[in-house]
N, C-alpha and C positions, 0 to 999 in steps of 0.2 A: 744564678743569684738574683734576688728580687730587690728592686729599689722602690720604696714607697714615696708617694706625694711628689713625684717628679714630673714637671711640666714639660711636654714635648711639643714641637711644632715642625711639620714637614718642611723640607727645603723649598718646595714649590708653592707653599702657602695653601694647599688644598685642605689639609686637616689640621685641627687644633685639638690636642688631647691632654688631659690632666688626670692622672691617676696612677695606679700601680702597674709596673711593667716587669718583665723577666727577660733574660738573654738566653736564647737557645744555645746549648752547649755545642751542638754540632755545626749549625749554620751561622752561629754568632749573631743571629738576627734578633732585634728587639721586638718583643711581642707584648700586647696588652694582656694583663692577667690580674684579676681582682676587680675591686670597685674602680670606676673611672668615668670621665666625661669625654664625649667626642662631638666636635662640631665640624660639619662639612661645609666649606665656604662656597662650593659650587651648587650643591642641592639645597643648602640652607636647612639641612636636617640636624637635629640635636638628639643625642642619645645619652642617657644616664642610667647606669646599671652595672652588672657584673660581667666580666670577661673571663675567658679561659683559653689561653694560648692563641690570642688574636681573634677569637670568635665570640660573638655575643651569646650569652647564656640566658639572661633574663634582665628586664629593666623597662624603662619608659623611653619611647622614641616619639619626637614631635616633628611634624611635617609642615611645609610652608602654607598649605591650604587649610590648616587648622586641625587636621587629623592627628589624633594621639593614640598610640598603642601602648598598652601595659600588659606584659606577659612574657612568655617564653620564646626563645629563638633557637634556630638550628640552621647552620650554613648561611647565616646572615638573613634568614627569612622568618616570618611569623610561623611558629610551630609549637603545638601544644595548647595549653589553656591560655586565653588572653582576652583583653577587652580593647575594642576599637571604638573611639567616639570622636565627635566633632562638636566643639562648644562655640563656634563662631556665631555671634549674635545676629543672625539674619532676621529673626523675629524677636522683639523685646519681651514677649509674653512667655517665652519658653527658654529655659537655660540650656538643656541638652538637645541639640538639633538631631543628632544621630548617635545610636549606640548599638554595638554588637558585643555580646558576652557569650563566649563559647569556645569551641575547639577550632584550631587552625592546623593546616598541613601544607608545607611548601608555599607559605605566603597566602593561602586561600582559605576561606571558610570551609571546613570539612569536619563533619561529625555533628554532635548536638550543640545547639546554640539558641540564643534569644536575641532578636533584633527589633529595634525601635526606630521608626521613621519620622522625618520632620512633618509629615502630613498628619501625624497622630496615630497612624496604624502601627501594628506590631506583629511579629511572627515568633513562634516558638516551635522548634522541631529540628529536623535533621537537614544537613547540607551535604552536597557532594561537589567539590571543586567550585565553590563560590555560588552554586545554584541550589535552590530548595529541592531536596530529593529525599523521599521517604515519607514517613508520617509526620504531620505537623498541623499547627493551627495558625491561621492568618486572620487577624482582626483588622477591619477597615476603619477609616476615620469616622464613619457614621454609626458605628456600633455593630454593623452586620459582620459576620465572620464565616470562615470556611474551615472545617476540620476533616482531614482525610489524607489521601496519598498525593504526593507531589513527584513530578519527574521533569527534569530540565527547567526547573524554576516555575512551572505552572501546575495547576491541579490536573492530575492524570490518575485515573483509577477510581476507586470508590471514595466518596466523600459526602459530607453533609454541609449544606449551605443554609444559613439562617439570616433572614433580612426582615425589615420592618415596613416594607412597602412593596407593591406589585412591581414597580419599576426596578427595584434593586434585586428582587428574587430572580428575575429573568436574566441577570448578568452576574458574572463573577468578578469582573474587573472593578477596581476601586472607583468611587465617584469622583467628579472633577474637584480639584483642590481650590478652596476659596479661603484665603488667609483671614480676611476681615470677618467673614462669617464664622470661621473657626474660633476667632478670639471671642466673639459675642456668644457663640454657643457654649464655649468652654466656661465663661462666666455664669451663664444661666444654668449649666449643668451642676455647678457647685451648690447652687441654691435649691434647684428643683430636681435633684438626682432621683430621689425615691419616687416622686410623683410621676416622672417621665417613664420610669421602669414599669409602673403599673399600667400606664396608658398605651404602652407599646403593643401593637398587634403583630404577632410573630408568624411569618411565613417560613416554611421549612421544606427544603428539597433534599432527599437522600437518594443517591444513585451513582451512575457512572459519569465521569468527566474525561474529556480529551482536550489537551492544550487549552485549558481554562474554560471550555464550553461544557454545558450539560449535553452529553452526547452518549447515548446508550439507554439502558433500562433504568428508569428512575420513578420516584413517587414524589409529588408536590402536594404539601399540606397547606390548607387555608387556616386562618385563625379560628374559624368556627368548627373545625373538625372535618370539613369536606376535603377531598383529595382527588388527584389525578394520577393514574398509573399508566405509563406510556413508554414508548421508545422515542427518545429525544434526539434531535439533531440541531445543533447550533442554537441551544436554549429554547427550543419549542418542539412540541410533539410532531413527529414526522409520519406516523402511521395511525391507524385506527386505535383509539385509546379509551380507557374506562374512566368515567367520572362518577365518584360517589358524592351524593348530596346529603349532608348531615341533617338539613332541615327536611324532615319527613322520612329520613332513613330509607333512601332509595338510590338506585344506580341506573346508568345507561351507557351505551357505547356510541361514541361520536366519530364521524368520518373527517379526516384531516383535509382531504381534497376539497370538500364542499365548504369547509371553513375558510379556505383561501387566506391563510395567515401570511400576508406578505411581510409583515413586521411582527417581531415578538410581542410588542406592546398591544397589538390588536388582538392577540390570542385571548387575553382576559376580557377585553371589551365585547368581543363577539359572543362569548359564552354568557357573560353576566348582563350586559346591557340589553341584549335581544333574547332574553330568557323565554318568553312565551313562544316566539317564532321557532326557536331551536327545540323546544319540547315537542312541537308538532312534527318536526322533521326527524327528531331522534327521541322516540317515546321511551318512557321509563320501562326498564326490563323487569324490575322487581322491587318490592318494598323490604329490602334487607341489604346485607352486605353482598358484594359480588361473590360468585362462586370461588372457592379456594384455588382451583386450577387456573382461573383467569386472573386472579388478584394476588398471586404470589404468596398465598397462605397467610395473608395479613391477620385475619380473624383468629386463626389458630395460634399464631405467634403472640398476639396480644393476650389471648386467654391463658396460654400455658407456657410458652417459651420464656417470656421475660420473667415469669414467676418461678421458673426453674422446676416446673412440674413435668411429669413424663410426657414428652411430645412424641407421638407415634405417627409416622407418615401414612395418611389414608390411601395413598395411591400405590403403595408397594407392600405386597403381601409377605409375611414371614412364616409361611407354612412349610418351607423346605426343612427337612430333617437330616439330610446327608449331602455330602459333596463328593463328586467323583474324582478319585485320585488313582495313581498307578502303584501297584505293589512292587516287590523286588523282581518279579518275573515280567514286569512291564504289562501287567493285566489290570484293567480298570476295576476298582472296588469302591464301594460307598463308605466314606468316612463319616461317622456321626458328627453333626455340628449343632451348635446352639447359639443363642444371641445374648449378648450382654452389653451394658452401657459403657461408654468410654471412661466415664469418671470412676467406675468400679473395676476396670480392667487392670490387672497387674502388668500388662504389656507396656502401658504408658506410665513410667515411673514418675515423671514430672507432671504435676497436676495444674500446670499453667494454662493448658488448653489453647495455646497459640498454634496457628497452622504450621509455622516453621520455627524451630529452636535456633537455627542459624542459617546463613546464606546457603543457597542451593549449590552443591558441589558437583562437578562433572562426573557422571557415571557412577554415582554412589548408591544406587538402588541395588538391593540384593534379592536374588531369586533362588528359592529352594524347590526341589522337585515335588514336594508335597503341596506347594502353593499352586494357585491357579494363575492364569493370564500371563504366560511367558511372552507372547507377542507384545502385549501392552507394556510389560516391564521393559522390553528392549526399546520400544518407541519412546517411553518416558525417559529412559536413560539417555537416549540420543538428544532429547530436548533439553536435558539438564546441562549440556554443553553450551546451550544458548538459552539461558533461563528467561530472557525477556520474551521469548515466544510463549511462555506460560503465564504472562502477566494478565491476560484476559480470563484465564480459567479460574484462578483463585481470587477470592474477594475477602477483604478484611471486615466485611459487614458483620456486625455483632460478634466479634472475635472474643468470646467470653463463655462462661459456663451457662449456656441458655438452652442446650439440648438439641440444637439443629444448626445446619451449616449450609452455605450457598456455594454451588459450583456452576460454572458456565461452560456449556458445550455448544459448538457451532453446528446447528441442526437446521436443515432446509434453508441454507443461506442466511441464517440469522443466529445471533447468540441468544441461547435460551438458558434461563435460570433453572437449575435442578436443586430443589431444597430437600435435604436428607436429614433424618434424625441421627442420634448418636448411638443407635443400636448396631453393633457390628457382629458378623458371624465369626465364631471361633470353633476350633476342634474341641470336642468334649474331653479328649484324652489329656491334652496339655494346656488347654485354654489359650492357645496361640491363634491369632487371626489367620484367615486363609489367604490374605493378601500379601504381596511383596511390600517391602519397606526398606528404609535406609539402615545403616549399621546402628545408629542411635534412632530408634523409631520416632517418626514425626507424624503428627495428626493429619497433615495435608494429604499425604499419599493414601492413607486409609479412607478418608472421606472421598477422594477422587475415584478410587476403585468402586466404592459403593455407589457413586453417582452413575458409573458405567453400568453397574448391575441394575439400577433403577431404569436406566435408559432402555435396557433389554428385558426388564421385568423378570429377571432370573439371575441367580448366582451361577447356575449351571452353564450359562452362556460362555463363561471364560474357559470351561473345559472342552468346548467345541473347537477342535483344531483342524476341521475339514477344509477350511479356506484360509487364504492369506488375508490378514486384516490390517496390514500396515497402512494402506491408503485410507481405510475407514477411520483408523485411530488418528492419523496425522490430520485429517480433515476436521474431525470433531474437536481436536485440541488446538488447532491453529487457524482453521478457516482458509488455508492456503492450498494451492494446487500441488500436485505431485506429477513426476514424470517416471514412467516405467521403462526400464532398459532391459532388453533380452540379450544375454551374453552368449554369442556363438562359441561353441567349444571345438571348432574345427580350425586347425592351424595350417599354415602354408608349408612350403618346402623348408627343410632343415628346422622345423618347429618354430618358424618365424611368425610374428604376430601379423594377422591380416589387417587391412585398412579399417574394417569395421571394428575390430577389437581395439585398435589404437584410438579410433574415434570415441568409443565408449569410455576408454580411460580418460581422455581429455575432458569429456563431459562430466565424469564423476569428479575429476580433480580440479577443474577450472570453473565449471558452471556453478553459479550461485555460491561464490566463495564466502560470502558473509555468514552463511549458516552451515553448509556441508552436513546436512542431516541425511544420511544414506542408510537404508535398511535393505538387507539382502537375504535371499532364501536359497537353500540347497536344492539340487536335483533330487527327485523322489528316490531314484535308485541309490543315490549317495546316502540319503537318510536311512534307507534300509540296510545298506552295507555297514554304516556306523552305528546302527541300532539307536537312532535318535527319534524323538517324537515327530509326528507329521507336522510340517510347516513350522519347523524351528527357525526362529529369526535371529539374525546377527546384525551388528552395527559396524559400519566402516568408519573408524575414528579419524584416520589420517592416511595420506598416501605420499610416496616418495619415489622419484624417478632417479635411477642411477645409470648414466650413459657413459661408456668409455669409447664410443665410436658409433658410426651409423649402423654397423652390423652387430654391435654388442649393446643392445638396449635392454635394460632390466628395470622392472617396475615392482614395487613392494607396497603392501598394505598392512596397516595396523587395525586389527579387528577386535571388537569387544563382544564376548559371549555373555549370556545372562548369568552364568556361574561357571566355575572352573571345570566342572565335569563336561560341559558342552564345548570347551575350547578345543580347537583342532591344532595338533602339534605338527611342526615341520622341522626337518633337520637344519641346523644352523651352520652355514658355511661362512667363510671369511667375508664374502661380499655381503651376505645378509647381516653379518655381525656389524659391519660399518653402517649399513643403512638403519639397522635396529638402534644403533647409538644416536643417530640423528633424530629418529622418530621419538625416542625416549626423552631427548633434550626438549623437544617441543611439547611433549605430553608427560610431565613429571608424575602424574597420578598413576602411571603404569608400573612404576617400581614397586615390587613386592606384591603385585596383584596378578594372580594366575589366571584371571578371567580374560586378560588381554593376550593375544597371540599375533605373531607376524606370519605373513604368507606372501610368496611370490605370485605375481599376476598370472603366470601360467598355471600354477596350482589352483588359484582362485577361479580361473575359467573352467577348470575341470570339475570343481566342486559346486560352484554357485551358478544358478540359472537366471535369477531375476534380481535386479537392483531397483529400488524405489528412492528417488531423490526428491526432497522437499524443495519447492521453489519459493523461497521466502526472501523478504527484504529485511534490512538491518533494523528499522524501526517499524514494526508491523501495525501502523495505524490504518484501519480499514474504513475507507470512504465509500459509501454505498448509495446507489440510486435504483429503485425498482421501476421497471418499465412494463406497463400493461398495455398491449397494442389496442389501437382504436381503428375505426374505419378509415380515418384520414391518413393512416400510415401505409395503406395499401398502395402499391405501385405495380401494375400488371400482376405478375405472379410472385411478388416480393413484398416484404415489409422493410421500410427504411426508417431508422431512428437517428436523431442527431442530438448529441449532448455536448455541453460546453463546460469547461472548467479552467481555472487559472491557478498557476503556481508562482508565488512571489520569489522563490529561491530555486536555484538549480538543485535537483534531487533525483535519486533513483526511484523508480516506481515499477510496480507490477500491475498490469491492467488485465482484468479477468471479465469474461462474459459468461454467465452461467444460465442455463436453460432450466426452467422449473415448470413443466407443463404436465400436471398430474390431475386426472379426473377421478373423483371419488364417488362411490356408490355404496351406501350402507357401510361406511367406514372402511371399505376396501378399495385399494388402488386398482383400477381396471385398465388404465392406459398411462404409459410413461413414454412419451414421444419426444424426439429431438429433431431439429431442422438444420440444414446446412447454413452455417453462419460465416460471414466475412466481416472483419473490422478494418478500418482505415483511420489513422490518426494524422491530423494536419495541424500545424501551428499557424495562427493568424499573424499576418505581417502588419506592421505599422506603416501604412502607405503614405502617411503625411509626416514622416520624420524629417525629411528634407523638403521643406515647402518651396524653396527656390527652384529646386530641380523639377518639382511637379509643375510649377508655374511656367517654366521654360517649355516643357512638353506641351502644355495646353496652348501657349502662344504659337509655337511652331506648327501645331496641328491646324490652327485657324489660318495661318499664313499659307499653308499648303492647300487648304480648301479654297482660299480666295484666288489662287492662281489657276485653278482648274477651269476648263472651258465649259461653255454652256452645253455643247454637244455631249461632253462626258457626263454631265449631271443628268441629262435626259436619258442617256443610255443606262445609267445606274438605276433610274426609276423603273425602266423596263425590266431590268434584271431583278429588282425587288418584287415586282409583280409576279414574275416567274417563280421566284423563291416562295411566295405566299402559297402557291399551289403544291409545293413539294413538302415531303415529310422527313427530310433528312437534315433539317436546319441545325439540329443539336450537334451534328458531326463537324460542321464547318466553322471556321474562324473568320474574323475580319481580315482585311489585307494585312499580311504578316509584316510588311515593311513598317507599319505603324505599330510599334511594340506596345502592348498593353501591360498594365500593372496587374500582376496576379496576386490576389489577396491571401493565398494560402501557400504554405511550404509543406511538402510531403515529408512525413516523419517515418512512418512504417505502415505496413499492412500485414494482416495475418488471416489465414483461412485457405480455402473453404473447408470447414470442419463440421462434422455431425456429432462430435463428442459433446458430452454434457457441459464441459467447461472448456472454453477457448481462452488462452492467456498469452501475454507477451510482456517481457521485461524491457524497460527502456530507461535511458538517462535523459531527463527532460531539462531544458533550459527554462529560465523564468519567462513567463508570458502567458497568453491565452491560447487554448487548444480547443479543437473541435474533434469529437470522436464520432465516426460514422459507423453504424451497425446495419448490415445488410443481411436479411434473413430470407432465404428461399423457401416459400411455402408450397410451390408446385402448382399445377393446373388441374389437379383432381377435383372432381365435383364434391367429394366427401372431404372437405378441408376441415382442419382442426378448428374448433370454436375459439375465436379471438378472445373471448372473455375468460377462457381457461388457460391462456398463455401468459407466462411471466418470464421476464428477462432481468437478471440482476447484473448491474454494472458495478464492479468493485475495483477500486484503485488502492493498492497497498503502498503506502508512501511514508516518508520520514516526517512530513508535516501534514496537518489537516488540510484537506482539499474539499471544496464544496462543488458537487456535481449538479449541474442544472440541465434538465431536459428542455430542448427547444420545441415550442408548440408547432412551428411551421418548418417544413422541409426547406433546405437551402438549394435553390435551383442552380443546376449546373455545377454542383459541388465536385462530383467525380471528375468531370472534364477539367476543371481548374486545378484540382489536386494532381491529377496524372500528368498534366502539362508541366507542373512543377517537378514531378518525378523525372520526366524526360530531360528537363533542363539540368537537373542535378546529375543525371547520368551522363549527359553530354559534357558537362564540366569535368567529370572524373573519368571520361571514357578511356584515357590512357592508363589509368590505374586499374589493372585487372583484379587486384585484391578487393577493391571496393565495389566495382561493377563487374559481375561475372556474366550476366545474361544481357549484354548490351551490344547492339550492332548498328552501325550507321554507314550508309553508302549511297552513291548515286546510281542511276540506271543507264549510264553511258554504255555499258556492255550489252544492253538489250538492243534488239534490232530497231533502228530508227530512234534509239534512245538519246539521252542528253544528260550531261552532268548538272544541268539546272533542275532536274527532277530528283529530289533527295527524299529518301525514305529512312526513317529512324525506327528501329524495333527494340523493344525493351520487354523482357520477360521477368515479371516479379514473381518468382517461383513460390515464395512463402505465402502468397495470398492467391495464387492461381489466376493471375491477370497477365494478359499479353496486350501490349500497346503497339500500334502502328501510327506513327506521325508522318504525314505526307505533306511535302512542301514543293509547290510548283513555282520555281523562280523564273521560269521562262516567260517571255513576252509574246510568243507566237505559237505555243503548244498547248494542247488540252490533254490532260493526263486522265486516263481511264483506269480505275481500280476495280477489279472484279474479284470477289472473295466468297468462298463457300466452304462448308464443312460437311464431311460425310458422316461424322460421329455425332452423337447426341450429348457429349460430355462438355460442350462449350457453347457459348452463345455471344452474340453481339448485343451489348446493352444499349438502351435508349434508341431502339430501332424497331421498325414495324415487322421486320423479318429477322428472327434471332440467329439464323444460320446461313443467310444469303445477303450479299451486298454487291451493288453495282453502281458506282458513282463516277463522276467526272469532275476534275478540278480545272477551273479556268486559270488564266494567267494570274500570277502573284497571289495565289490562294493556298491555304493550308487546311488540313483536316486531321482529326484525331479519331482513330477507330479503337474502341475498347472491347476486348474479347475476354470473357471470364469463364472460369470453370463453373459447372453446374452439377448438382446432385452429389457433391463431394466425391466425385469419381476421379480416377487418375487422369491427370491433365498433361498431354504431350502433344506439342505442335509439330514435331518432326514427322516427316513422311509425306509431305506435300498436301496437307489438308487445305492450304490456301493457294491461290494463283493470282499473279499480277500481270496485266497486259497494258502496254503503253502504245498508244496510237498517235502518230504524228499527223495531226489534222491541220489543214490550212485554215487560218482564220480569215474569213471573207471580209471582215471589216477592218483588217489591219492596214491594208494599203489606203483604204478610204479615210481612215482616221489620220494617217500620216499626212495625206494631202490636205485635209481640212486644217490640221495644225499649222502647216506651212502657210496656207492662205490667210488664216485668222491670227497669225502671230502677233499682229499689232492691235487686235481688237479684244484681247483677253482682259484688259483692265476694266473691271466692273465695280459697281457699288458694293464694297465689302460689308456694309451694314446689313444689306439684304441677305447676303450669304450667311452671316452670323445668325440671323433670325431663322434661316432655313436649315441650320445645322441639326442633324438628327443623331440620336444615340444608337440607331439600328445599324448592324453590320452591313457593309456593301458587298454583295455577292457577285461573282462572275457568272458566265454561262454555265448552266448545269444540264448535263445530258444523262438520261437514265435509260437503261436497257433492261427489258424483262427476259 
């Protein structure tokens, strides 16, 4: 029963309601239903609108801070169409201070909307959970604006930035807000609006953005028609770039390194203010537009594309008349093909010419036997499960009927633009394209396949199935590394899984869980037995472990074939049926799709030989730094590079080092060489976080030196003189009783590897990091020319990271970092899970040994480094360490002899010996390659020193001021004995 116009008040005084109510028949509870008013005494919120069974449906809600919402509700939250505004008069010249008009979902801005800010700026576009996400237009208070893609609230992807000054075009972020200036300018705008529009000089940038920065390939236009075409990083060109000068119709190439643009604003000043000087350094290349292959086809686009005339790619030939397919007897035949334009093709029914008609769906590409590129179809299907990995490939640039399209592929460690026209190959028989596509054909996939054909300069490239191309395709589409796993098909007793097979399962199931892009290939004899095409690829979609006990371990995989004819069937048992149900619940797209099939791990091992796993991060932002070696980087037979970067937030990263040393002669690559590389990452410590603690250490050090006798200081001077003639100084430390502050914390090391790409995933805390790259060049006389060597450092991260190469090498970096590694290992020495290759012990079991002689050994297996930390705690013993190697696969670093060492440690002295793998050969220290001898030697000065101390006990008080002035930062070394 409904009661109208009844005023209600809760017993606790929290709510006051006036309006229509009903009484629930079952619970007898009174519910708001119909028009009504509700005031909350605690939150001071007021609602006026319509209710339905106690829930808000639509109405107006006012909040204490002045916010007002008018629109639809669901579950007590903003949901549907609504308006959110604030009319608090913070500034008397403007009535509405903030306004959002658009879609809401679960109380957040979600969908299309328009937003106006108190600064005068406004945004119109799409939102995703309260952040700008998708296509939109952001107008700033000074009139400049950005149109393009947004992600996570910032410009990300392709966009156009228009501004009216040099200072504003080099930044995306809004200018500083000045309310008084805004009021004056607003009054002047109303009077001189049209005149100001005429006087505006428009600067325009179109290209890639990352986290609000101009970052990637882009073109910057000047008001007079001149432009710069470059690869940008942090709002300025990062590599050699093209400058077109409209005055005189000429162009040239400028070198970024010599420009030395420390700040973005200087970039314009150097080019324009010093024009005569730069013309001499960078002469004019020609009195015309730059060549099309260097300039992104700009001239052809201006002449034909935008006018909708026929645009034909001058770099790709269309002379092919047939395409190789297989007939019913699996024999290759040539099917006649021809080329037709997309806008005339019956295959694309919708003539909107958008890349995607809807969001990318997991595994929705279809492959037919008459089509080409089965391997590429499988790889693309795998990436559709993680569509963000394709964000770099497709560009919204010129998404209209203009006759050409832009695709990006990761080629030679850089994203390259491939511009293709709209002519696609089709079979003459049925006018169907030769490429795979989705159930409802989408333009993006056809354009992408054609870009791959242009990359290989032939459509016949796709019919070549002689090699496995998964790694090539994954690299071109993502720019990320891959791991190849070889699955052994030999089982143990009772058909149990071997340790290697279990390890591969864990790697496939747990490693890189964010992406799980896994491509697998059959054994050759299995392909012949099943009568499948050579190098038929499959995708591992999901994996499930079913264990009923230690002896009954079962593993199952969900696999996707490119079509249902290629699916491998397996008998369904009760166990598989239960596992299948779990996998289907996690992957609802498998229902009714015969291209998916389930397989037990034992059968998988018998069928499949190789698995390729993509090593990808969740947000694939690629931060790059190109390193070209110089003479100053040489160190003996090595090259050493140091790079620094900072991350403000904790995030997961993937750090890659790629070698690109190719020498060309007459357009042919005649040499492709790689070198053994090792990387070490260390975090910089903040040594002055606790200033009081540092001050106490300094004072205690002064006091300790003030109490030392004159005889001890004279003895130290003699020892320093001896040390000056020795060449082992880098091995020894200062007296270990005086604990020094280490500026670095060891994070990880990786290597030594001669592969083209060396990579390591890591979870980094916020802070500053130093990346050390160690390249072994060898001692051959015919060394590779340094000018032809290139190393790319790439960090795939969730947020943009700026990598800076350090000009100077950090002295003693390895010693400090590895000391930190020893300290970490010592701290966790009891935890065998964290420290597997750590051993610490004294030499008391040796003949004439002592527990005061401590040796710590640490084997960093993943980087091929073996550490020996020697600590002589004794006051009357000298420790002799003798070490040599019989093999040439290891060396002692920072030492005059790489395979032989003979040192002595005096009392209270420590040393760190670093032994590293060389030549990327197998590294194994077991088998007695090293030998340690401890000699108990009588210290002739020990008794004399003790007697002097007893006699001069009362005469040690000296003028501390003189001692402070004599304080030296050099280490104090004990007696060193060397034996050849």
